[in-house]
Backbone bond lengths (Angstrom), bond angles and torsions (degrees), N, CA, C in turn:
res aa  C-N    CA-C-N  psi(-1)  N-CA   C-N-CA  omega(-1)  CA-C   N-CA-C  phi
1 M - - - 1.453 - - 1.520 108.16 -
2 L 1.374 114.79 154.43 1.462 118.97 -177.19 1.522 111.42 -103.66
3 F 1.328 119.22 -4.94 1.454 119.29 -176.70 1.531 109.71 -85.02
4 S 1.321 114.65 163.84 1.462 121.22 -177.24 1.489 111.75 -65.67
5 K 1.318 117.70 140.54 1.464 121.29 175.41 1.539 111.82 -83.04
6 N 1.345 118.28 -9.90 1.426 119.82 179.96 1.530 110.02 -64.90
7 K 1.336 116.86 148.16 1.446 120.74 179.13 1.522 108.94 -66.63
8 P 1.384 118.73 119.74 1.447 121.89 -175.60 1.537 110.26 -83.47
9 T 1.326 116.34 160.04 1.441 119.64 172.86 1.505 110.75 -77.01
10 T 1.350 116.28 149.02 1.465 120.45 178.40 1.525 110.12 -115.93
11 D 1.361 117.88 10.87 1.427 122.20 -173.76 1.550 111.42 -62.89
12 N 1.329 118.96 -30.00 1.454 121.24 -173.29 1.522 113.25 -91.99
13 Y 1.360 117.72 6.60 1.433 120.69 -178.65 1.531 111.57 -113.05
14 P 1.308 116.65 143.78 1.477 119.17 -176.79 1.514 113.24 -64.79
15 S 1.334 115.85 147.69 1.438 121.58 176.51 1.547 109.33 -73.45
16 V 1.332 115.73 144.90 1.435 121.56 -178.91 1.527 107.94 -120.48
17 D 1.335 116.75 144.85 1.446 120.86 178.33 1.539 109.99 -79.57
18 L 1.334 115.99 76.58 1.442 121.03 -177.62 1.539 111.01 -65.69
19 I 1.311 117.32 -34.37 1.469 121.25 178.89 1.526 108.07 -63.09
20 G 1.324 117.83 -41.52 1.462 120.97 176.81 1.523 113.29 -61.71
21 L 1.327 116.40 -40.16 1.445 119.29 176.19 1.529 112.45 -65.08
22 M 1.298 117.08 -40.50 1.442 122.46 177.33 1.549 111.24 -59.98
23 R 1.319 115.42 -40.71 1.458 118.60 179.03 1.515 113.23 -68.47
24 K 1.357 116.12 -39.56 1.446 120.76 177.17 1.540 110.63 -63.93
25 A 1.333 116.42 -42.72 1.460 120.60 178.05 1.527 110.27 -63.26
26 A 1.309 117.11 -37.81 1.483 120.63 179.95 1.528 111.39 -63.93
27 V 1.321 116.65 -35.55 1.459 120.64 178.21 1.544 110.30 -65.46
28 S 1.321 117.41 -43.84 1.455 120.47 178.53 1.540 111.12 -64.03
29 L 1.297 116.24 -40.82 1.470 120.41 178.53 1.536 110.72 -64.16
30 E 1.309 115.69 -38.08 1.467 117.83 178.93 1.539 111.53 -66.59
31 K 1.342 115.72 -40.33 1.452 120.94 -179.14 1.547 111.90 -61.87
32 T 1.319 114.94 -30.96 1.481 119.15 -177.03 1.533 111.76 -100.33
33 G 1.334 117.10 9.04 1.452 120.43 177.16 1.493 113.94 75.47
34 L 1.325 118.68 24.07 1.464 121.89 -174.85 1.528 112.73 -106.00
35 T 1.310 117.63 8.54 1.476 118.80 177.32 1.534 110.02 -59.67
36 G 1.341 116.58 125.81 1.468 121.53 -178.50 1.531 113.15 91.03
37 Q 1.330 116.93 -10.45 1.470 119.88 176.20 1.515 110.14 -65.33
38 R 1.317 116.79 142.76 1.475 121.18 174.05 1.528 110.55 -111.89
39 A 1.312 115.18 139.86 1.479 121.70 179.43 1.511 109.36 -158.25
40 A 1.314 115.97 152.63 1.469 122.23 174.02 1.531 106.52 -91.45
41 V 1.319 116.34 119.02 1.478 121.90 179.84 1.532 109.52 -95.17
42 Y 1.318 115.46 123.52 1.466 122.21 174.17 1.522 107.62 -109.12
43 L 1.342 116.53 154.16 1.439 122.27 171.72 1.517 108.89 -127.92
44 V 1.352 115.37 117.42 1.467 121.76 178.97 1.508 109.10 -107.27
45 L 1.306 117.72 128.42 1.464 122.34 -170.55 1.508 111.76 -122.73
46 D 1.315 115.73 125.94 1.450 123.65 175.82 1.537 109.76 -67.70
47 H 1.353 115.63 126.41 1.469 120.60 178.48 1.510 109.83 -121.50
48 S 1.361 116.43 38.38 1.457 120.42 172.74 1.538 108.96 -80.05
49 G 1.336 115.49 164.23 1.449 120.92 -175.28 1.511 115.13 -57.01
50 S 1.342 116.04 -35.50 1.474 119.29 -178.58 1.504 113.19 -69.13
51 M 1.336 117.95 -10.87 1.455 121.42 -178.42 1.528 113.06 -84.64
52 S 1.332 118.20 -6.08 1.467 120.21 -171.67 1.508 113.22 -56.04
53 R 1.347 117.09 -37.55 1.476 119.40 -177.45 1.526 111.19 -66.62
54 F 1.352 116.37 -34.47 1.449 118.65 179.78 1.538 112.39 -72.38
55 Y 1.309 116.44 -29.08 1.474 119.99 173.64 1.530 109.82 -72.62
56 N 1.324 115.99 -43.88 1.462 120.30 -176.42 1.538 112.08 -65.41
57 R 1.311 117.40 -34.32 1.471 122.30 -179.29 1.529 113.79 -79.12
58 G 1.354 115.82 -13.27 1.451 119.11 -178.44 1.527 113.70 92.45
59 D 1.336 117.99 5.02 1.465 120.64 -178.89 1.522 112.06 -63.83
60 V 1.319 118.02 -39.98 1.442 121.75 -178.58 1.532 110.41 -70.43
61 Q 1.324 116.53 -39.52 1.471 119.67 175.58 1.536 109.63 -60.08
62 R 1.321 116.50 -42.35 1.476 118.76 -180.00 1.535 111.56 -62.47
63 L 1.333 115.67 -39.68 1.441 119.71 178.22 1.525 111.54 -63.33
64 A 1.327 116.46 -38.28 1.476 120.10 177.38 1.531 109.82 -64.06
65 E 1.297 118.20 -40.24 1.479 121.21 177.42 1.521 110.79 -65.15
66 Q 1.337 115.81 -40.42 1.489 118.45 178.96 1.499 110.52 -65.93
67 A 1.318 117.49 -39.10 1.467 121.53 178.38 1.529 110.27 -63.97
68 L 1.328 117.31 -37.55 1.446 120.27 178.44 1.505 112.52 -68.81
69 G 1.351 116.36 -36.13 1.459 119.84 173.69 1.517 113.29 -60.95
70 L 1.328 114.36 -39.53 1.457 118.80 177.72 1.522 112.32 -71.05
71 S 1.314 116.08 -41.46 1.445 121.12 178.73 1.508 113.26 -61.76
72 A 1.331 116.10 -34.52 1.455 120.77 179.29 1.537 111.24 -60.83
73 N 1.313 116.96 -25.97 1.472 121.52 178.62 1.520 112.00 -89.35
74 L 1.319 118.47 -24.89 1.449 123.80 -171.31 1.512 113.54 -103.71
75 D 1.336 116.53 -36.96 1.450 120.98 -170.66 1.527 109.20 -110.77
76 D 1.346 116.82 131.97 1.456 120.82 -176.75 1.512 113.45 -59.36
77 D 1.325 118.93 -33.95 1.442 119.48 -177.38 1.533 113.42 -93.37
78 G 1.355 117.33 -5.36 1.434 121.45 174.66 1.527 114.89 60.50
79 T 1.340 117.62 29.40 1.447 121.83 176.69 1.548 110.00 -108.36
80 V 1.321 115.27 156.09 1.450 120.71 177.51 1.536 109.01 -128.06
81 P 1.350 118.33 114.19 1.457 119.35 170.92 1.533 109.27 -68.58
82 I 1.336 115.36 129.86 1.455 121.87 178.23 1.535 109.18 -109.05
83 V 1.327 115.02 134.51 1.488 121.67 178.27 1.525 107.13 -124.31
84 Y 1.323 116.86 116.54 1.463 121.70 170.22 1.520 108.50 -86.10
85 F 1.307 115.64 141.96 1.472 118.04 173.85 1.528 111.45 -142.01
86 G 1.315 114.34 146.12 1.448 122.41 175.40 1.521 107.09 -142.61
87 T 1.338 116.76 -105.79 1.449 121.19 172.92 1.517 110.17 -70.06
88 T 1.335 115.92 -28.48 1.447 121.30 174.26 1.536 106.68 -145.78
89 A 1.310 118.03 175.04 1.477 123.21 -177.76 1.525 110.42 -103.69
90 E 1.322 116.16 138.30 1.441 122.41 176.51 1.505 110.85 -81.33
91 E 1.300 117.44 162.85 1.472 121.61 172.00 1.519 110.32 -65.32
92 P 1.329 117.06 142.32 1.470 119.50 178.28 1.535 111.90 -64.12
93 F 1.299 115.68 148.37 1.477 121.04 169.32 1.528 107.33 -135.94
94 D 1.316 115.76 149.33 1.459 121.30 -174.72 1.520 111.91 -89.59
95 V 1.344 115.75 135.55 1.446 121.54 170.02 1.533 106.37 -109.06
96 R 1.360 116.89 135.30 1.442 122.37 -174.55 1.528 110.01 -124.09
97 V 1.296 116.01 167.62 1.451 121.32 179.15 1.548 111.60 -62.54
98 T 1.309 117.52 -18.26 1.457 120.81 -179.32 1.514 113.70 -87.60
99 D 1.350 117.90 -10.76 1.472 118.87 -176.22 1.507 113.70 -144.26
100 Y 1.331 118.38 26.72 1.467 121.01 -173.90 1.520 112.83 -80.09
101 Q 1.368 117.00 -24.37 1.464 119.76 -177.03 1.507 112.94 -59.60
102 G 1.337 117.48 119.24 1.456 120.46 178.33 1.504 115.21 68.35
103 V 1.360 117.97 15.47 1.460 119.23 -172.34 1.523 112.77 -62.72
104 I 1.342 116.66 -34.50 1.462 118.19 -177.92 1.531 110.18 -70.47
105 D 1.324 118.37 -46.00 1.448 122.51 178.71 1.523 110.67 -60.33
106 R 1.333 117.46 -36.92 1.467 122.41 -177.14 1.528 112.50 -74.81
107 T 1.325 116.97 -24.59 1.481 118.46 -171.69 1.539 112.86 -110.17
108 H 1.331 117.65 -38.37 1.483 117.11 -171.10 1.516 111.50 -69.12
109 R 1.355 117.96 -19.65 1.485 118.68 -178.54 1.514 111.21 -69.33
110 G 1.331 118.06 -16.31 1.439 120.49 175.56 1.497 114.31 -91.16
111 V 1.343 117.03 4.53 1.453 122.43 -179.02 1.543 110.02 -107.16
112 R 1.304 116.89 132.65 1.457 120.44 177.61 1.500 112.00 -66.97
113 W 1.353 117.82 140.63 1.462 121.83 170.26 1.535 107.88 -69.38
114 G 1.321 117.23 147.22 1.456 119.47 -176.86 1.505 112.71 -149.96
115 S 1.296 116.51 -157.35 1.471 122.71 177.51 1.538 107.22 -88.09
116 T 1.309 117.12 -148.78 1.483 119.61 -174.44 1.528 110.06 -134.08
117 D 1.328 114.69 76.72 1.478 120.76 -175.41 1.544 108.43 -94.92
118 Y 1.346 115.67 88.15 1.485 120.17 177.40 1.527 110.99 -56.08
119 V 1.351 114.92 -42.75 1.462 120.21 -170.18 1.533 111.88 -60.11
120 S 1.317 116.56 -43.61 1.461 119.10 179.98 1.558 110.26 -61.51
121 A 1.307 117.34 -38.08 1.446 121.68 179.60 1.544 111.26 -70.21
122 M 1.298 116.29 -43.64 1.473 119.71 179.20 1.533 110.69 -62.46
123 N 1.288 115.81 -44.50 1.486 119.36 179.01 1.512 113.27 -69.03
124 R 1.331 116.66 -32.13 1.473 120.49 176.83 1.532 110.32 -64.38
125 V 1.339 115.85 -43.72 1.487 120.05 178.10 1.503 110.01 -63.86
126 A 1.346 117.83 -46.45 1.457 121.77 -178.07 1.529 110.27 -59.38
127 A 1.350 116.84 -42.68 1.465 120.81 179.89 1.508 110.52 -66.20
128 D 1.315 117.41 -42.58 1.485 119.81 179.13 1.522 111.27 -64.55
129 Y 1.313 115.71 -39.50 1.473 120.37 179.96 1.529 110.59 -64.52
130 R 1.337 116.89 -45.11 1.466 120.21 177.81 1.528 110.11 -61.22
131 R 1.317 116.70 -44.90 1.462 122.25 -176.15 1.527 110.92 -63.70
132 S 1.331 116.29 -32.39 1.469 120.02 -176.38 1.530 112.28 -70.00
133 G 1.350 115.92 -23.73 1.457 118.71 -175.24 1.504 114.69 68.17
134 A 1.346 116.87 23.71 1.466 121.21 -176.34 1.522 112.03 -60.07
135 A 1.343 115.49 140.26 1.444 120.76 177.30 1.525 111.35 -93.85
136 T 1.331 116.86 -7.28 1.467 121.13 179.58 1.517 109.12 -104.95
137 P 1.317 118.53 157.79 1.463 122.60 176.07 1.547 111.44 -68.68
138 A 1.292 116.64 165.75 1.468 122.32 179.77 1.517 110.87 -111.52
139 L 1.317 117.12 133.83 1.435 123.05 170.99 1.542 106.35 -109.96
140 V 1.349 115.08 113.50 1.447 121.00 -176.36 1.517 110.25 -103.89
141 I 1.326 116.73 110.63 1.481 120.84 174.26 1.502 106.09 -83.35
142 F 1.314 116.79 110.51 1.451 122.62 -172.15 1.511 109.41 -113.52
143 Q 1.337 115.52 102.95 1.468 122.31 -175.02 1.505 112.29 -97.16
144 T 1.335 116.25 137.08 1.457 121.25 177.39 1.545 108.77 -157.05
145 D 1.313 115.32 163.82 1.472 119.50 177.75 1.518 112.70 -125.36
146 G 1.350 117.83 11.73 1.431 117.93 -175.47 1.517 115.53 -159.54
147 E 1.278 114.97 -177.57 1.450 124.06 179.78 1.536 110.92 -71.72
148 P 1.329 117.42 148.12 1.486 119.78 179.06 1.513 111.00 -78.44
149 N 1.345 114.82 167.50 1.482 120.02 175.69 1.531 110.35 -61.82
150 H 1.308 117.17 -43.56 1.463 121.35 -173.59 1.527 110.30 -136.50
151 R 1.299 116.23 102.87 1.484 120.25 -176.57 1.535 112.51 -58.58
152 G 1.309 115.13 -49.34 1.466 119.10 -175.98 1.510 113.38 -60.84
153 A 1.333 115.86 -37.98 1.444 120.56 -179.90 1.535 110.39 -67.67
154 V 1.307 117.68 -37.18 1.462 121.63 177.27 1.508 110.02 -64.09
155 E 1.306 117.29 -47.61 1.457 121.54 179.48 1.495 111.76 -58.46
156 Q 1.327 117.22 -46.34 1.466 120.52 -179.71 1.517 112.25 -65.45
157 T 1.357 116.75 -37.96 1.453 120.60 179.70 1.541 109.27 -65.53
158 L 1.334 117.68 -41.55 1.458 119.72 178.09 1.520 111.11 -62.97
159 R 1.320 116.87 -39.46 1.485 119.12 174.50 1.514 111.71 -62.74
160 D 1.352 115.56 -46.21 1.475 118.97 -178.09 1.536 111.21 -60.19
161 L 1.313 117.40 -37.82 1.454 121.85 -176.20 1.534 113.41 -83.00
162 S 1.330 116.56 -2.87 1.480 119.70 -176.47 1.536 113.44 -73.04
163 T 1.332 116.61 -5.95 1.461 120.65 175.44 1.533 111.94 -92.97
164 L 1.351 116.98 -3.23 1.435 121.64 -177.88 1.538 110.83 -102.25
165 P 1.324 118.82 157.51 1.465 121.46 178.01 1.505 112.71 -78.70
166 I 1.325 116.10 55.05 1.468 123.25 -178.45 1.534 108.59 -129.34
167 F 1.346 116.52 124.58 1.452 121.54 178.87 1.529 109.45 -113.24
168 F 1.334 116.71 131.13 1.439 122.27 -178.84 1.523 110.54 -101.57
169 A 1.326 117.78 114.10 1.470 122.18 177.67 1.541 105.47 -103.04
170 F 1.326 115.48 97.87 1.456 120.45 -178.26 1.522 110.91 -78.42
171 V 1.345 114.82 133.03 1.467 120.96 179.25 1.499 106.15 -121.05
172 G 1.360 116.77 118.34 1.435 122.31 -178.01 1.525 112.45 -100.65
173 F 1.344 116.16 115.53 1.463 120.59 171.44 1.541 108.64 -86.17
174 G 1.315 118.39 148.33 1.451 121.38 177.71 1.513 112.74 76.94
175 D 1.343 116.01 -157.02 1.463 121.08 -172.24 1.514 116.55 -112.36
176 R 1.324 117.64 -5.09 1.470 119.27 -176.35 1.533 109.78 -92.77
177 V 1.300 115.29 74.85 1.469 119.85 -169.35 1.551 113.12 -122.53
178 Q 1.314 117.84 8.78 1.470 120.85 -176.58 1.533 111.39 -55.95
179 F 1.308 116.13 -43.27 1.467 118.62 -177.53 1.536 111.25 -67.98
180 L 1.299 117.16 -36.44 1.482 120.61 177.34 1.531 110.84 -63.70
181 E 1.318 115.48 -38.51 1.458 119.60 176.94 1.524 111.19 -62.98
182 Q 1.324 116.28 -37.13 1.455 121.07 177.83 1.508 111.27 -69.17
183 L 1.331 117.94 -40.58 1.449 121.44 178.40 1.548 111.25 -59.51
184 D 1.290 115.43 -32.94 1.475 120.00 -178.09 1.535 111.21 -62.60
185 T 1.312 116.92 -25.67 1.489 119.95 -178.12 1.539 110.59 -120.44
186 L 1.307 117.67 24.29 1.468 122.90 -178.43 1.526 111.37 -59.27
187 T 1.342 117.26 132.96 1.453 122.82 178.08 1.528 109.60 -88.10
188 G 1.340 115.73 166.54 1.450 121.75 171.68 1.510 114.40 86.81
189 R 1.314 118.15 10.24 1.446 121.49 178.07 1.519 111.53 -93.01
190 H 1.325 116.19 154.02 1.468 119.51 177.19 1.518 109.35 -61.82
191 I 1.308 117.60 -48.85 1.470 124.38 167.62 1.545 107.38 -139.96
192 D 1.300 115.54 163.38 1.478 120.66 176.68 1.530 109.07 -69.92
193 N 1.346 114.83 112.60 1.471 120.01 -172.61 1.542 111.90 -116.36
194 A 1.332 117.82 25.26 1.460 120.59 -177.96 1.526 112.24 -150.83
195 S 1.308 114.83 152.31 1.448 121.60 172.63 1.522 108.29 -133.73
196 F 1.350 115.82 173.25 1.462 119.40 179.34 1.541 108.21 -140.49
197 F 1.365 113.79 131.41 1.443 119.26 174.44 1.527 107.16 -126.91
198 H 1.344 116.08 128.50 1.466 121.88 -175.26 1.538 109.28 -98.28
199 A 1.337 114.90 123.27 1.461 120.97 174.29 1.517 108.17 -123.28
200 P 1.340 118.72 77.36 1.462 120.78 -175.09 1.521 112.27 -56.66
201 D 1.360 116.31 -40.55 1.456 121.73 172.17 1.523 106.55 -126.66
202 P 1.331 118.63 99.75 1.468 121.73 -173.73 1.533 113.27 -54.91
203 Q 1.330 117.05 -30.33 1.448 119.34 -178.51 1.508 113.18 -68.19
204 R 1.333 117.42 -18.47 1.444 122.41 -178.71 1.513 113.63 -97.64
205 V 1.334 115.94 -1.23 1.467 121.06 -179.00 1.533 108.41 -94.70
206 S 1.312 116.99 127.21 1.458 119.53 -179.09 1.531 110.87 -77.18
207 D 1.298 115.10 156.70 1.469 119.94 175.83 1.508 110.99 -58.58
208 E 1.323 116.37 -41.20 1.452 121.26 -179.91 1.527 112.90 -60.89
209 D 1.325 116.49 -44.78 1.478 119.93 179.36 1.511 111.59 -65.27
210 L 1.341 116.64 -40.21 1.460 118.98 178.06 1.509 110.99 -62.23
211 Y 1.332 116.98 -48.11 1.442 120.43 -179.54 1.499 113.51 -61.49
212 D 1.326 115.70 -41.35 1.478 120.13 175.43 1.533 111.07 -59.83
213 G 1.359 114.60 -42.96 1.455 119.58 179.65 1.522 113.40 -65.61
214 L 1.298 118.16 -34.22 1.473 122.18 -178.57 1.539 111.37 -77.66
215 T 1.336 117.05 -36.11 1.471 118.26 -170.01 1.507 113.85 -92.34
216 G 1.372 117.92 -23.54 1.488 119.52 -174.52 1.501 112.91 -59.95
217 E 1.323 118.04 -58.37 1.479 120.58 -178.78 1.514 112.61 -74.11
218 F 1.353 116.72 -25.08 1.455 118.88 174.59 1.520 110.04 -61.21
219 A 1.320 117.16 -40.14 1.470 120.59 178.22 1.529 111.06 -64.43
220 Q 1.346 116.81 -41.31 1.479 119.51 178.02 1.518 111.08 -65.20
221 W 1.354 116.18 -39.37 1.452 119.85 178.26 1.524 111.43 -62.19
222 L 1.331 116.56 -42.63 1.458 119.43 179.10 1.504 112.33 -57.15
223 T 1.336 116.71 -41.88 1.458 120.71 178.89 1.537 110.16 -61.43
224 A 1.342 116.02 -46.61 1.446 120.15 -179.81 1.527 112.48 -67.76
225 A 1.345 115.38 -37.40 1.468 119.09 -178.21 1.537 111.10 -68.62
226 R 1.323 116.35 -33.99 1.469 119.39 176.40 1.511 110.81 -68.88
227 A 1.322 116.72 -40.52 1.464 120.67 179.40 1.510 110.41 -64.76
228 A 1.367 117.03 -32.49 1.433 120.90 -177.49 1.548 111.05 -88.17
229 G 1.320 118.57 -1.76 1.456 121.88 179.85 1.507 113.15 78.03
230 I 1.317 119.30 16.15 1.465 123.42 179.40 1.538 109.65 -83.08
231 V 1.307 116.37 -38.84 1.446 122.08 179.05 1.528 107.88 -115.90
232 R 1.333 114.74 134.90 1.507 118.55 177.94 1.511 110.83 -80.25
């Protein structure tokens, strides 16, 4: 990453009802039988040129806050590793409840705009997860607004990673989501390790709908992953 590692000020950014987001996430987890479940929540963010409007409007910042609200229910330390990707994927960095305000605006400006290389981001998360030695499964909120650089490589990577305790919850901003819909039903995987939630206009999607969309298939995957011996 090119941004400063020093702790930035949050005084110029609006306060967010993080407690409210945590409560909404808890309701979705209860509906899907996931209350008490532990998982490492990752947030992967598309930083291709077409995404600039979603950054400028605050949509990506809102998604980061929503992810943190979910992580606070699932992860003991309540942190979310964020991975920006464009032509390549950046190293993950953690966002915490102490520094989430304006975190996207403060950090993404130091990242170059690029193309849409899903594979580099997927492999970056998998490598970080392995390196962490986590005993819990990973829920990866993977946001994008467009087609990947190489469709076939993405499909094969998703198949290759289907033997790991990593679930990819794809979130599509805008209207170019045909490939994400196809990934949701991709054949040839050890188990189904992905879901798709469409947010054509993120500002019109409620927190409750997003959380329901993220947790529903994640719960189904956990059942299948335990049966397959992927998750303990």
